[in-house]
C-alpha atoms as one frame of an Amber mdcrd trajectory, in Angstrom:
protein
   0.000   0.000   0.000   1.395   3.396  -0.970   2.411   5.766   1.801   0.086
   8.793   1.762   3.161  10.954   2.290   4.179  10.077  -1.278   1.144  11.998
  -2.543   1.605  15.678  -3.451   1.144  18.174  -0.632  -0.281  21.410  -2.039
  -1.527  24.691  -0.600  -4.314  26.422  -2.524  -5.328  30.092  -2.454  -8.763
  31.290  -3.604  -9.649  35.006  -3.874 -11.962  35.249  -6.885 -14.722  37.074
  -5.010 -15.352  37.856  -1.324 -13.927  34.731   0.331 -10.246  34.481   1.251
  -9.857  30.714   1.103  -6.719  28.734   1.872  -6.674  24.935   1.748  -4.058
  22.266   2.222  -4.460  18.932   0.434  -2.349  15.799   0.299  -3.364  13.900
  -2.824  -7.129  13.630  -2.479  -7.137  14.065   1.298  -8.195  17.394   2.795
  -5.919  18.498   5.635  -7.099  22.068   6.163  -9.746  24.448   4.855  -9.416
  27.960   6.282 -11.764  30.714   5.122 -12.016  34.418   5.960 -15.205  35.942
   4.574 -15.901  39.618   3.944 -19.601  39.023   3.221 -20.707  41.126   6.191
 -18.794  44.101   4.782 -20.751  43.841   1.532 -24.195  43.245   3.060 -24.985
  46.946   3.492 -24.388  47.470  -0.232 -26.654  44.582  -1.242 -23.870  42.906
  -3.224 -20.128  42.411  -3.500 -18.065  45.602  -3.893 -14.802  44.711  -5.706
 -12.599  47.273  -3.936 -13.899  46.218  -0.515 -13.252  42.570  -1.377  -9.686
  43.286  -2.544  -8.797  45.163   0.645 -10.302  42.410   2.774  -8.168  39.813
   0.963  -5.040  41.856   1.663  -5.789  41.952   5.374  -6.798  38.294   5.657
  -4.205  36.602   3.440  -1.230  35.960   5.725  -3.283  35.075   8.842  -5.437
  32.669   6.809  -2.401  30.939   5.281  -0.830  30.599   8.725  -4.080  29.171
  10.107  -4.351  26.626   7.279  -0.782  25.392   7.716  -1.269  25.088  11.470
  -4.569  23.229  11.011  -2.924  20.848   8.534  -0.009  20.252  10.876   2.573
  20.852   8.155   5.397  23.272   7.532   5.388  25.550   4.501   8.728  23.982
   3.545   7.030  20.589   3.223   4.761  21.750   0.387   5.194  20.336  -3.115
   3.508  23.316  -4.750   1.383  26.441  -4.397  -1.852  26.651  -6.401  -3.909
  29.806  -6.852  -7.059  30.832  -8.674  -5.900  32.803 -11.715  -9.464  33.383
 -12.989 -12.243  33.888 -13.681 -13.367  36.340 -11.013 -12.993  39.938  -9.867
  -9.744  41.295 -11.291  -8.556  43.112  -8.178  -9.432  40.244  -5.865  -7.672
  37.737  -8.114  -4.542  39.893  -8.197  -4.232  39.745  -4.417  -4.293  35.952
  -4.439  -1.940  35.601  -7.402   0.549  38.045  -5.863   0.487  36.187  -2.539
   0.937  32.810  -4.247   3.909  34.112  -6.230   5.526  35.486  -3.075   5.158
  32.246  -1.145   6.206  30.060  -4.077   9.307  32.160  -4.760  10.291  32.387
  -1.103   9.869  28.645  -0.624  11.400  27.609  -3.930   8.213  25.735  -4.888
   6.357  25.417  -8.220   3.455  27.774  -8.830   0.189  26.644 -10.447  -2.352
  29.169 -11.682  -5.635  27.264 -11.959  -9.182  27.846 -13.169 -11.876  28.663
 -10.627 -14.544  26.567 -12.371 -12.328  23.526 -12.853 -11.478  23.769  -9.148
 -15.169  23.590  -8.267 -15.300  20.267 -10.114 -12.073  18.869  -8.685 -13.064
  19.534  -5.062 -15.444  16.567  -5.222 -12.400  14.285  -5.155 -11.862  15.282
  -1.544 -15.201  13.771  -0.582 -16.049  11.042  -3.077 -12.669   9.958  -4.437
 -11.174  10.283  -7.936 -13.408  11.836 -10.569 -14.807   9.539 -13.256 -13.503
  10.292 -16.730 -15.326  11.875 -18.370 -17.111  13.874 -15.648 -20.380  15.724
 -16.264 -20.562  18.781 -14.011 -23.295  21.311 -13.311 -21.721  24.390 -11.734
 -24.084  26.966 -10.243 -22.982  30.036  -8.321 -23.376  33.787  -8.108 -21.390
  34.301 -11.282 -21.804  31.068 -13.217 -24.385  28.535 -14.337 -22.580  26.039
 -16.525 -22.784  22.488 -17.838 -19.292  21.109 -18.397 -17.897  17.819 -19.654
 -14.370  17.019 -18.503 -12.326  14.153 -19.908  -9.314  15.246 -17.811  -9.777
  17.896 -15.127  -6.196  19.127 -15.607  -6.316  19.613 -19.362  -9.665  18.895
 -21.033 -12.846  20.685 -19.937 -15.524  21.271 -22.576 -18.440  23.678 -22.044
 -21.812  22.326 -23.142 -23.917  25.223 -21.940 -23.857  28.358 -19.802 -26.018
  31.205 -18.592 -26.741  33.849 -21.217 -27.678  36.512 -18.648 -28.134  36.280
 -14.872 -26.497  33.315 -13.171 -28.631  31.322 -10.742 -26.945  32.705  -7.641
 -27.275  36.249  -8.947 -31.016  35.716  -9.415 -31.306  34.461  -5.821 -29.592
  37.633  -4.572 -31.836  39.922  -6.614 -35.090  38.262  -5.553 -33.995  38.285
  -1.918 -33.402  42.029  -2.294 -36.890  42.564  -3.765 -38.361  40.617  -0.852
 -36.283  42.646   1.642 -34.588  39.496   2.929 -31.016  40.798   2.832 -27.754
  39.596   1.293 -26.602  36.992   0.334 -29.876  35.707  -1.047 -29.196  32.003
  -1.500 -29.315  30.803   2.128 -32.238  33.024   3.130 -34.371  32.082   0.096
 -33.670  28.410   0.838 -34.730  28.884   4.448 -37.991  30.680   3.659 -38.805
  28.277   0.811 -38.866  25.312   3.186 -42.031  26.739   4.722 -43.655  27.722
   1.432 -45.563  26.021  -1.399 -43.394  25.523  -4.507 -46.505  25.168  -6.636
 -48.265  28.276  -5.344 -47.199  30.540  -8.222 -46.475  29.430 -11.801 -43.276
  31.309 -12.544 -41.683  30.821 -16.009 -38.929  28.326 -16.873 -36.426  30.071
 -19.139 -34.999  28.464 -22.308 -37.034  25.261 -22.018 -38.890  25.473 -25.323
 -38.319  22.974 -28.149 -36.291  25.487 -30.180 -34.244  26.850 -27.274 -30.590
  25.866 -26.716 -30.636  22.519 -24.943 -28.007  23.276 -22.305 -27.971  27.063
 -21.932 -29.615  28.865 -19.008 -31.489  32.149 -18.616 -32.797  33.496 -15.313
 -33.272  37.162 -16.211 -36.847  36.617 -17.403 -37.687  34.652 -14.264 -36.194
  37.383 -12.080 -38.286  40.031 -13.868 -41.468  37.940 -13.635 -41.051  37.435
  -9.889 -40.282  41.112  -9.290 -43.339  42.225 -11.283 -45.569  39.754  -9.445
 -44.394  41.162  -6.120 -44.792  44.766  -7.293 -48.347  44.066  -8.502 -49.340
  42.635  -5.106 -47.874  45.595  -3.276 -49.513  48.089  -5.660 -52.872  46.447
  -4.970 -52.297  46.800  -1.239 -52.091  43.045  -0.744 -49.628  41.180   1.436
 -46.819  39.347  -0.322 -46.672  35.666   0.692 -42.895  35.679   1.090 -42.535
  31.961   1.779 -44.640  30.928  -1.215 -42.819  33.377  -3.494 -39.460  32.060
  -2.300 -40.519  28.447  -2.777 -42.045  29.019  -6.217 -39.065  31.036  -7.442
 -36.582  28.476  -6.107 -38.529  25.632  -7.723 -38.405  27.372 -11.104 -34.609
  27.701 -10.849 -33.812  24.165  -9.699 -36.345  22.623 -12.079 -34.478  24.070
 -15.079 -31.034  23.303 -13.686 -31.717  19.649 -12.948 -33.784  19.032 -16.075
 -31.000  20.262 -18.372 -28.254  18.503 -16.413 -29.983  15.127 -16.579 -30.652
  15.633 -20.289 -26.963  16.368 -20.891 -25.970  13.162 -19.087 -28.342  11.124
 -21.243 -27.289  12.803 -24.488 -23.563  12.342 -23.754 -23.920   8.802 -22.388
 -22.526   9.747 -18.961 -23.940   7.795 -16.030 -23.108  10.268 -13.277 -23.514
  13.957 -12.485 -21.393  16.191 -10.263 -22.951  19.429  -8.937 -20.757  22.202
  -7.541 -20.633  25.924  -6.871 -22.286  27.956  -4.130 -25.877  27.249  -5.213
 -25.127  23.513  -4.898 -25.567  24.078  -1.159 -29.287  24.696  -1.818 -31.328
  21.956  -0.168 -34.050  21.818  -2.837 -31.509  21.600  -5.677 -29.877  18.644
  -3.950 -33.188  16.896  -3.315 -34.605  17.353  -6.827 -31.288  16.397  -8.440
 -31.205  13.200  -6.376 -34.783  12.383  -7.325 -34.278  12.933 -11.045 -30.891
  11.229 -11.162 -32.249   8.126  -9.436 -35.140   8.000 -11.912 -32.691   8.232
 -14.833 -30.168   5.743 -13.423 -27.552   8.457 -12.923 -25.193   8.579  -9.948
 -25.181  11.960  -8.228 -22.025  13.426  -6.637 -22.417  16.608  -4.589 -19.773
  17.765  -2.092 -20.870  18.845   1.382 -22.126  22.457   1.439 -18.898  23.967
   2.827 -16.953  22.592  -0.146 -19.518  23.935  -2.626 -18.943  27.583  -1.784
 -15.660  29.268  -2.746 -12.782  27.808  -0.738  -9.052  27.170  -0.884  -9.485
  23.407  -0.615 -10.844  23.200  -4.162  -7.831  25.101  -5.515  -5.444  22.876
  -3.565  -7.271  19.791  -4.874  -6.749  20.851  -8.493  -3.171  21.868  -7.741
  -2.453  18.437  -6.252  -3.882  16.840  -9.388  -1.602  19.029 -11.508   1.422
  17.822  -9.546   0.288  14.175  -9.606  -0.155  14.279 -13.397   3.133  16.118
 -13.995   1.520  19.201 -15.502   3.839  22.124 -16.099   4.041  24.881 -13.529
   3.122  28.480 -14.303   5.693  31.153 -15.046   6.557  33.980 -12.667   4.735
  36.422 -14.930   1.454  34.620 -14.253  -1.312  37.213 -14.221  -4.916  37.270
 -13.065  -7.431  36.799 -15.879 -10.947  37.845 -14.895 -12.383  36.062 -17.942
 -10.150  32.969 -17.997 -12.075  30.406 -20.098 -13.007  27.097 -18.522 -11.284
  25.378 -21.432  -8.040  26.410 -19.685  -8.035  24.400 -16.432  -4.641  25.887
 -15.611  -2.140  28.399 -16.941   1.056  26.495 -17.817   4.482  28.028 -18.255
   5.565  28.920 -21.757   8.145  26.128 -21.897   5.563  23.544 -20.747   8.286
  21.803 -18.735   7.189  18.513 -17.209   7.817  17.520 -13.625   9.040  14.141
 -12.513   7.917  12.719  -9.207   8.404  15.275  -6.458  11.796  16.560  -7.520
  10.139  19.382  -9.521  12.857  20.402 -11.958  11.155  23.686 -12.848  13.233
  26.493 -14.346  11.734  28.961 -11.908  12.324  26.770  -8.859  15.783  25.229
  -9.011  17.452  28.631  -9.269  16.707  29.158  -5.567  17.847  25.746  -4.371
  18.394  25.547  -0.637  18.714  29.323  -0.335  15.007  29.979  -0.189  13.789
  33.147   1.430  11.215  31.683   3.789  12.043  31.331   7.475
């Protein structure tokens, strides 16, 4: 039996939005998952403010890295690599994470891996359910993304089948919560109120589900507008708004479309399993309906626990560890944040595409430091 210490030990940094996440992973085993959230600082604005998020990342970065290493019980010198979200996300927030990762990697003399935020959301499932099947069908739903992806190799081959053409699912949750005066973020509070409401009380529209509509694309802008107008009409008539029924009916419209299209994609592509990730994957109704429809279709459902669905450093470390295990080339020192990094680029390799061998990591940008690293 292989010694787990032979598996790559990687630290991952995630700063694509308002969560400063730092994770430590050994192979497919999670050792630490430290998160510092600035969500409370954004609540009074009703949404994430990029400049506020960037400043919060700056303040939280070093303490969160120290906490993760302590929780994992490892020294920074023991790491086999540093992985960081290079995109997509908020440009300023990404830059903080990339700059920190470069500093630590250079000081430690370790390889640097700039990875894709969306691919990381898929790879995190390995920490809970073991190695990903190949290919993997993934439904990613969050505040910024609603995507159906097919991955033959999470480190090099991710193919988009469909995506949102306007509002992402999580964004729609936030906007409807605001209309209902429920606060920010909207996902958890809508889920909570919906549990006490009737999902069939109001017939809200299901976007892009007609016979001529794109099979795998999503649209929630029309749904958001329909719900807002329904609420405004009730208020204009002097009638009470049944908040719980509105929340339940709106939520049902979202998860109905998401699960219907995901199951269809599995059938069309001949894939017998479905992985769901991203912040909205923490929604209880999405999980329940996905399980119901997958069981009926003979599809195995894989959904990480809620904490691993939201943005976190563990998912970045998981993808970084996979990069090391598969000998993918490290990123160059001029790695930059890319707010629109396409999901077809699971990571940003160095220009020379040098390959690693085992854990000796003969990277051009690493061996120059040798034993004289700067970290103490």
